C-alpha positions as CSV (number, residue, x, y, z in Angstrom):
1,M,12.3,1.0,-5.8
2,R,10.5,3.7,-3.8
3,I,8.5,2.9,-0.7
4,L,6.0,5.1,1.2
5,G,5.9,4.1,4.9
6,I,2.9,5.2,7.0
7,D,2.5,5.5,10.7
8,P,-1.3,6.1,10.9
9,G,-3.0,8.1,13.5
10,L,-6.0,10.3,13.7
11,T,-4.1,13.3,15.2
12,N,-0.7,12.6,13.7
13,T,-0.1,10.5,10.6
14,G,3.6,10.1,9.9
15,Y,4.9,9.4,6.4
16,G,8.3,8.6,5.1
17,V,9.4,8.0,1.5
18,I,12.6,6.0,0.9
19,D,14.5,5.0,-2.2
20,I,16.3,1.7,-2.4
21,V,19.5,2.1,-4.4
22,D,22.0,-0.8,-4.5
23,R,20.8,-2.1,-1.1
24,D,21.2,1.3,0.4
25,Y,18.2,3.2,1.8
26,R,17.8,6.9,1.1
27,A,15.3,9.3,2.7
28,V,13.4,11.2,0.0
29,E,10.8,13.0,2.2
30,G,9.2,12.6,5.6
31,G,6.5,14.5,7.4
32,V,3.4,14.5,9.6
33,V,-0.2,15.1,8.6
34,R,-1.8,16.8,11.7
35,T,-5.5,17.1,12.6
36,K,-7.1,18.7,15.6
37,S,-9.4,16.9,17.9
38,G,-12.1,19.5,17.8
39,V,-12.6,19.1,14.1
40,P,-15.4,16.8,12.9
41,M,-14.2,13.2,12.1
42,E,-15.1,13.4,8.4
43,Q,-13.0,16.5,8.0
44,R,-10.0,15.0,9.8
45,L,-10.2,11.9,7.7
46,Y,-10.4,13.9,4.5
47,T,-7.3,15.9,5.6
48,I,-5.3,12.7,6.1
49,Y,-6.6,11.1,2.8
50,S,-5.9,14.2,0.7
51,A,-2.4,14.8,2.2
52,I,-1.4,11.2,1.6
53,R,-2.9,11.3,-1.9
54,D,-0.8,14.4,-2.6
55,V,2.4,12.6,-1.3
56,I,1.6,9.6,-3.5
57,Q,1.1,11.9,-6.6
58,E,4.2,13.9,-5.9
59,F,6.7,11.1,-5.0
60,K,5.2,8.2,-7.0
61,P,6.1,5.3,-4.7
62,D,6.1,1.7,-6.0
63,A,4.5,0.4,-2.8
64,V,3.0,1.5,0.5
65,A,3.9,-0.1,3.8
66,I,1.6,0.8,6.7
67,E,1.7,0.0,10.4
68,D,-1.0,-2.6,11.1
69,L,-3.7,-2.2,13.8
70,H,-2.4,-2.8,17.3
71,S,-4.4,-2.3,20.4
72,H,-5.3,-4.2,23.5
73,A,-8.9,-5.2,23.9
74,R,-9.4,-2.6,26.6
75,F,-8.6,0.2,24.0
76,V,-11.3,-0.7,21.5
77,K,-12.2,2.9,20.7
78,T,-8.5,3.7,20.0
79,A,-8.3,0.8,17.6
80,I,-11.4,1.9,15.8
81,L,-10.1,5.5,15.4
82,L,-6.8,4.2,14.2
83,G,-8.7,1.9,11.8
84,H,-10.4,5.0,10.3
85,A,-7.0,6.7,9.7
86,R,-5.6,3.5,8.2
87,G,-8.6,3.1,6.0
88,V,-8.3,6.5,4.3
89,V,-4.5,5.9,3.7
90,V,-5.2,2.5,2.2
91,M,-8.0,4.1,0.1
92,A,-5.4,6.7,-1.3
93,A,-3.1,3.8,-2.1
94,G,-5.9,1.9,-3.8
95,E,-6.9,4.9,-5.8
96,A,-3.3,5.1,-7.1
97,D,-3.3,1.3,-7.8
98,L,-0.4,0.7,-5.3
99,P,0.1,-2.5,-3.4
100,V,-0.2,-2.1,0.4
101,F,1.9,-4.1,2.9
102,N,0.9,-4.3,6.6
103,Y,3.4,-4.6,9.4
104,Q,2.9,-5.0,13.1
105,P,4.8,-2.3,15.0
106,T,6.8,-5.0,16.9
107,R,7.8,-6.6,13.6
108,A,9.1,-3.3,12.2
109,K,11.0,-2.5,15.4
110,N,12.5,-6.0,15.4
111,V,13.6,-5.8,11.8
112,V,14.9,-2.2,12.0
113,T,16.4,-2.2,15.5
114,G,16.9,-5.8,16.4
115,S,14.3,-5.6,19.3
116,G,10.5,-5.7,19.0
117,R,10.4,-3.7,22.3
118,A,12.7,-0.9,21.1
119,G,11.9,2.6,22.5
120,K,11.3,5.7,20.5
121,D,14.9,6.9,20.7
122,Q,16.2,3.5,19.6
123,V,13.9,3.6,16.6
124,R,15.0,7.1,15.7
125,Q,18.7,6.1,16.0
126,A,18.2,2.9,13.9
127,V,16.3,4.8,11.2
128,A,19.0,7.5,11.1
129,S,21.6,4.7,10.8
130,H,19.8,2.8,8.0
131,L,19.2,6.0,6.1
132,K,22.7,7.4,6.8
133,N,21.0,10.6,7.7
134,P,20.9,11.9,11.3
135,D,18.2,14.4,10.4
136,A,15.8,12.0,8.7
137,A,13.8,11.0,11.8
138,K,12.5,14.5,12.7
139,N,10.1,13.2,15.3
140,E,8.6,9.9,16.5
141,H,5.8,9.8,13.8
142,V,8.3,10.3,11.0
143,A,10.7,7.9,12.5
144,D,8.0,5.2,12.8
145,A,6.9,5.8,9.2
146,F,10.5,5.5,8.0
147,S,10.9,2.3,10.1
148,I,7.8,0.8,8.4
149,A,9.3,1.6,5.0
150,I,12.7,0.2,5.9
151,C,11.1,-2.9,7.3
152,H,9.3,-3.5,4.0
153,A,12.5,-2.9,2.1
154,I,14.3,-5.5,4.1
155,M,11.4,-8.0,4.1
156,A,10.8,-7.6,0.3
157,D,14.5,-8.2,-0.3
158,S,14.7,-11.3,1.9
159,P,15.1,-14.7,0.1
160,A,13.5,-16.4,3.1
161,V,10.4,-14.2,2.8
162,A,10.3,-14.8,-1.0
163,A,10.5,-18.6,-0.4
164,I,7.6,-18.5,2.2
165,E,5.5,-16.4,-0.2
166,A,6.2,-18.8,-3.1
167,A,5.1,-21.8,-1.0
168,K,1.7,-20.3,-0.3
């Protein structure tokens, strides 16, 4: 199975593609889609959409796992901007007819590191350990994207999660 993990952001959208082979996780590709704040919103969103569409076309994932919206009520504008970035990523996945799975950042951190309050360095170290590749987590956005992909891989393989889903 191949999973595309996404850490959405208007300025920096991280992505990480992993393969699951015999319960091992392997980094295939990771990177960051960058946009500049002075560029009109519609152009920034198109840049994110087209870059993620290209990643999907090149690496042909079986699923997309994306960080869910998280923001305190006092940061409403940030949540709205993040929602725009998430929206164009989800649109690219929908265009490719890929299922999308949403994970709260604290859930991904907990699953990948053992602590929902793990810091950036802990996430990077845990991602490097899971992928058995110290260079995979190039920066915090790529590390977060890989952590979302790894989280989905672990959750999708969990008999407990399968039982909960079957009971719905």
